[in-house]
C-alpha positions as CSV (number, residue, x, y, z in Angstrom):
1,M,2.7,40.7,102.6
2,T,4.4,43.5,100.5
3,A,5.6,42.0,97.4
4,R,9.2,42.0,96.4
5,T,10.7,45.2,94.4
6,P,12.4,43.3,91.2
7,A,15.6,44.0,90.6
8,I,17.4,44.9,87.2
9,A,21.3,44.4,86.5
10,V,21.8,46.7,83.5
11,L,26.2,45.8,82.2
12,C,27.5,49.0,81.3
13,P,30.5,49.3,79.1
14,M,33.3,51.6,80.5
15,R,33.0,55.5,79.4
16,D,35.1,56.3,76.1
17,D,36.8,59.5,78.1
18,L,38.5,57.6,80.3
19,Q,41.8,57.5,80.3
20,D,42.3,54.2,81.9
21,A,39.7,52.3,81.4
22,E,40.4,48.7,82.0
23,S,41.6,49.6,85.1
24,S,38.4,51.1,86.3
25,E,36.7,48.9,84.8
26,Q,38.6,46.2,86.9
27,S,37.8,48.7,90.5
28,A,33.9,49.3,89.5
29,G,31.5,47.6,91.7
30,V,27.8,47.5,91.6
31,T,26.2,50.7,92.1
32,R,22.4,51.4,92.3
33,S,22.1,54.8,90.9
34,P,22.3,56.0,87.3
35,R,24.5,59.5,88.9
36,E,26.6,56.6,91.3
37,A,27.0,54.7,88.3
38,H,28.3,57.4,85.8
39,S,30.6,59.2,88.8
40,A,32.2,55.8,89.0
41,G,32.9,55.7,85.4
42,L,29.7,53.6,83.8
43,W,28.4,54.5,80.5
44,V,24.9,54.2,81.4
45,P,21.6,53.8,79.3
46,P,19.9,57.2,78.6
47,R,16.4,57.7,80.4
48,I,16.8,54.3,82.7
49,E,16.7,55.9,85.6
50,E,12.5,56.0,84.8
51,L,12.3,52.7,85.5
52,A,13.6,53.6,89.3
53,D,10.2,54.1,90.8
54,R,9.2,50.4,89.7
55,A,12.2,48.1,90.0
56,E,15.7,47.9,91.8
57,L,18.9,49.2,89.9
58,R,21.9,47.5,89.9
59,F,25.1,49.0,86.9
60,C,27.5,47.0,86.9
61,V,30.9,46.2,84.5
62,A,32.0,42.9,83.8
63,G,34.1,41.8,86.4
64,S,31.2,42.8,88.9
65,L,28.3,41.5,86.9
66,A,28.1,38.0,89.1
67,E,27.1,40.4,92.2
68,A,24.3,41.6,90.0
69,L,23.6,39.1,88.9
70,S,22.3,37.4,92.6
71,G,18.9,37.7,93.5
72,A,18.0,39.7,89.7
73,D,15.1,39.3,87.9
74,V,16.0,40.9,84.6
75,L,19.2,42.0,83.2
76,F,19.9,44.8,80.7
77,L,23.0,43.7,78.5
78,W,23.8,47.5,77.6
79,D,27.2,46.2,76.7
80,F,26.3,43.9,74.2
81,F,29.3,42.3,73.0
82,S,30.5,41.4,76.1
83,P,30.8,37.3,77.2
84,A,30.3,38.1,80.7
85,V,27.1,36.1,81.2
86,R,29.3,32.6,80.9
87,N,31.3,33.7,83.9
88,A,28.6,34.4,86.1
89,W,25.8,32.3,85.0
90,D,26.1,30.1,88.5
91,Q,24.9,33.4,90.4
92,A,21.8,34.1,88.1
93,D,19.9,32.2,91.0
94,S,16.3,34.7,89.8
95,L,17.2,35.3,86.3
96,A,13.8,35.2,84.3
97,W,14.8,37.8,81.2
98,I,18.0,39.1,79.2
99,H,17.5,41.8,76.9
100,V,20.7,42.5,74.5
101,A,20.8,45.9,73.0
102,A,22.4,44.6,69.6
103,A,20.6,42.4,67.0
104,G,22.7,39.1,67.2
105,V,22.9,37.6,70.4
106,D,25.9,35.4,69.7
107,S,28.2,36.7,72.2
108,L,25.6,35.8,74.8
109,M,24.8,32.6,74.1
110,F,26.2,29.3,75.4
111,D,24.3,26.0,76.1
112,D,23.3,26.5,79.8
113,L,21.6,29.5,78.8
114,A,19.8,27.8,75.8
115,A,18.6,25.1,77.9
116,S,17.3,27.3,80.7
117,A,13.9,29.2,81.0
118,V,15.1,32.3,80.7
119,T,13.7,34.9,78.0
120,V,16.2,36.4,75.4
121,T,15.4,39.6,73.8
122,N,17.4,41.4,71.0
123,A,17.3,44.9,69.2
124,Q,15.5,43.3,66.2
125,G,14.4,47.1,64.6
126,I,16.3,49.2,65.4
127,F,19.1,48.7,62.6
128,D,17.0,47.3,59.9
129,R,16.9,50.6,58.3
130,P,20.5,51.8,58.9
131,I,21.8,48.7,57.6
132,A,20.0,48.7,54.7
133,E,20.6,52.1,53.8
134,F,24.6,51.4,54.3
135,V,24.2,48.2,52.3
136,L,22.5,50.5,49.2
137,G,25.3,53.2,49.9
138,A,28.3,50.0,49.3
139,I,26.6,49.2,45.9
140,F,26.0,52.5,44.8
141,S,29.8,53.5,45.9
142,C,31.6,50.2,44.1
143,A,29.2,50.7,41.3
144,K,30.3,54.4,40.5
145,D,33.3,54.2,41.8
146,F,33.7,56.5,44.2
147,A,36.8,56.0,45.7
148,G,38.7,56.1,42.1
149,S,37.4,59.5,42.1
150,Q,38.4,60.5,45.6
151,E,42.1,58.9,44.6
152,Y,42.1,61.2,41.3
153,K,41.1,63.9,43.1
154,R,43.8,63.4,45.5
155,Q,46.3,62.9,42.4
156,R,44.4,66.6,40.4
157,T,44.1,64.1,38.0
158,W,41.1,64.6,35.5
159,V,39.9,61.2,34.4
160,H,36.9,60.5,32.6
161,R,35.4,57.0,32.5
162,E,32.3,54.7,32.4
163,T,30.9,53.5,35.6
164,E,27.7,50.3,36.2
165,R,24.4,50.9,36.3
166,V,22.4,49.7,39.6
167,Q,19.4,48.9,38.2
168,G,18.7,45.6,36.8
169,K,21.6,44.6,38.8
170,H,21.5,40.8,41.1
171,A,21.7,41.2,44.7
172,L,21.3,37.8,46.8
173,V,20.7,38.4,50.4
174,I,21.9,35.9,52.8
175,G,19.8,35.9,55.6
176,T,16.4,36.3,55.3
177,G,15.9,38.2,59.0
178,A,14.3,41.7,59.7
179,I,17.4,43.1,58.5
180,G,17.8,41.1,55.2
181,R,14.2,41.9,54.4
182,E,14.7,45.7,55.0
183,T,17.6,45.5,52.6
184,A,15.6,43.4,50.1
185,R,12.8,46.3,50.4
186,L,15.6,48.5,49.9
187,L,17.7,47.2,46.7
188,G,14.4,46.3,44.9
189,A,13.2,50.0,45.2
190,V,16.3,50.9,43.2
191,G,15.4,48.6,40.4
192,M,17.6,45.4,41.5
193,S,16.5,41.7,40.9
194,V,17.0,40.3,44.7
195,R,16.7,37.1,45.7
196,G,17.2,35.3,49.2
197,V,19.1,32.7,50.9
198,G,17.7,30.9,54.2
199,R,17.1,28.0,55.9
200,R,14.7,26.5,53.6
201,A,14.1,27.2,49.3
202,R,10.7,28.6,48.7
203,S,9.1,30.5,46.2
204,E,6.8,33.7,46.5
205,D,8.6,35.3,49.3
206,P,6.7,38.7,50.2
207,D,10.1,40.3,50.2
208,F,12.5,38.3,48.1
209,G,10.5,36.3,45.6
210,T,12.8,33.4,45.5
211,V,14.5,32.0,48.2
212,V,17.5,29.4,48.0
213,D,18.6,27.0,50.7
214,S,21.6,28.3,52.0
215,A,23.0,24.6,51.9
216,E,23.1,25.0,48.3
217,L,24.8,28.9,48.1
218,A,27.5,27.0,46.0
219,Q,25.1,26.3,43.5
220,H,23.4,30.2,43.0
221,I,25.8,32.3,43.7
222,G,26.9,32.9,40.4
223,W,23.9,34.9,40.0
224,A,25.0,38.1,41.9
225,D,26.4,40.8,40.6
226,H,26.0,42.1,45.0
227,V,26.0,39.3,47.4
228,V,24.4,40.6,51.0
229,N,25.8,38.6,54.2
230,A,22.9,39.5,56.3
231,A,22.8,36.2,58.6
232,P,22.8,35.6,62.2
233,L,26.1,34.0,63.5
234,T,25.2,30.3,64.2
235,S,26.1,26.7,63.9
236,Q,24.7,27.0,60.7
237,T,26.2,30.5,59.3
238,R,29.7,30.1,60.4
239,G,32.2,30.0,57.9
240,L,29.1,29.6,55.7
241,I,31.2,32.2,52.9
242,D,34.1,29.2,52.7
243,A,36.7,29.0,49.7
244,E,33.7,26.6,47.4
245,V,31.4,29.6,48.0
246,L,33.5,32.1,47.1
247,G,35.3,30.4,44.1
248,A,31.9,29.8,42.7
249,M,31.2,34.0,42.8
250,K,30.3,36.0,39.1
251,P,33.7,37.3,38.1
252,G,34.3,41.1,39.5
253,A,31.2,40.7,41.9
254,H,30.6,42.4,45.5
255,L,30.4,40.9,48.9
256,I,29.0,43.0,51.4
257,N,29.0,41.7,54.7
258,I,26.9,43.2,57.4
259,G,26.6,39.9,59.0
260,R,29.3,38.5,61.3
261,G,32.8,38.1,60.3
262,E,32.9,34.5,61.6
263,S,30.4,34.2,58.5
264,V,32.9,34.3,55.7
265,E,36.2,32.5,55.8
266,E,39.0,35.3,55.9
267,A,41.9,33.9,54.7
268,S,39.7,32.4,51.7
269,L,38.0,35.7,51.0
270,I,41.5,37.5,51.0
271,Q,42.6,35.1,48.1
272,A,39.5,35.7,46.3
273,L,40.2,39.8,46.7
274,R,43.9,38.9,45.3
275,H,43.7,36.3,42.6
276,G,40.0,36.3,41.6
277,P,36.4,35.8,41.1
278,L,35.8,38.7,43.9
279,G,36.2,41.6,41.9
280,F,35.4,44.3,45.5
281,A,33.9,43.6,49.2
282,S,32.4,46.2,51.5
283,L,33.6,45.1,54.8
284,D,31.7,46.2,58.5
285,V,32.5,43.0,60.3
286,F,35.5,40.8,60.9
287,E,36.9,37.3,62.6
288,E,38.4,39.7,64.9
289,E,37.6,43.0,66.0
290,P,39.3,46.0,65.9
291,L,40.5,44.2,62.4
292,P,44.7,43.5,63.4
293,Q,46.7,46.0,62.0
294,A,48.9,43.4,60.1
295,S,45.4,42.1,58.4
296,P,46.2,42.2,54.4
297,L,42.8,43.6,54.1
298,W,44.0,47.2,55.3
299,D,45.9,47.6,51.9
300,M,44.0,46.0,49.4
301,D,42.3,48.8,47.0
302,N,39.2,46.7,46.6
303,V,38.1,46.6,50.1
304,L,36.1,48.9,51.7
305,I,36.6,48.9,55.5
306,S,33.7,49.8,58.1
307,A,34.3,49.5,61.4
308,H,31.0,47.8,62.7
309,M,29.2,50.7,62.6
310,S,26.8,50.0,59.6
311,G,23.5,50.3,61.6
312,D,25.2,53.1,64.2
313,V,23.2,55.9,63.0
314,L,22.4,59.4,65.6
315,G,20.9,58.8,68.2
316,W,21.2,54.8,68.2
317,R,21.6,54.3,71.8
318,D,18.5,56.4,72.4
319,A,16.8,54.4,70.3
320,L,18.0,51.1,72.1
321,A,17.7,52.4,75.5
322,D,13.9,53.3,74.6
323,Q,13.4,49.9,73.1
324,F,14.7,48.6,76.5
325,I,12.4,50.8,78.7
326,D,9.1,50.0,76.9
327,N,9.7,46.2,77.0
328,A,10.8,46.4,80.8
329,L,7.0,48.1,81.5
330,R,5.9,45.4,79.5
331,W,7.8,42.5,81.9
332,L,6.7,44.9,84.7
333,D,2.9,44.9,83.5
334,D,2.8,41.1,83.1
335,R,2.5,41.8,79.5
336,P,4.2,40.0,76.4
337,L,7.6,40.6,75.4
338,E,8.3,41.8,72.0
339,N,11.6,40.5,69.9
340,V,11.6,36.9,71.6
341,V,14.8,35.3,70.8
342,D,14.5,31.7,69.8
343,T,17.3,30.7,71.9
344,A,17.9,27.1,70.3
345,K,17.8,29.2,66.7
346,G,19.6,32.0,68.3
347,Y,17.6,35.0,66.1
348,V,13.9,36.3,66.3
349,P,12.0,33.7,64.2
350,R,9.3,35.2,61.8
351,T,6.0,35.6,62.7
């Protein structure tokens, strides 16, 4: 008997160059080749055709996901922030593995998936260094007042002033996963004193030295000149940085959020930026994205706004596609998958 060819469903976003992507997404069905999918307006992962000799490929958008999932063994969430899997879950009758082309899996997870035997993997490793570089750049920009220099340049005004050193400053990194650790290593390399915030307190950590319990964040946050939120969004981290925590920050401190917007109470953040103690915020993620035009954050001089792009360096999409192809070959060869997520916790546990 001939073995059944495994089926891989690929959930794709619509291409940015389409004039009416929304209506195109509603009408797009399931296609079987990368060329057909591209012609239908889908944003197809590069080099995905390398798997065509070993698996049946099904390209779809959110509206056609249920059809693509029926009988599929694997789902590749190329449209990585889509919550469409929940609504199509009843059709996932053969699904064994979902790969998310993102570090966070919060947009994907729901109770039925977490309780199932489906394996979930993510894009851990792709964004670690770029995001760490973004954090370091935000710290330098804040300490050296690059925004002020740009404004004086716009005014054609020569104003000499003093700025702050970065060496010797204290950085508290919330989240001790791969991104948090790469950030800690990079900040330590420029002479900053770094501590971590995790699920449990410990000492002698190889990257942080000291890690404090996230439940005691308000007691420790006053130590830091720069606070970096690099935590995944879970039930424990949602709203973690609230009015109490913000109020306990060192006067003039700098908050950098490259984790998830929902980890910070945005209304409390705005108050802390207006009235203290927070001096500056570098924000790459928000409670609602895109950030609404009516948000007060747009008009605040002590806020840097980045459009959820801290990890999106040149070549990032190629790297994401290559990572999935490598993992798919592992799955097809019956080898262990990389970056397996603990679905109860919502992240890849540290080994």
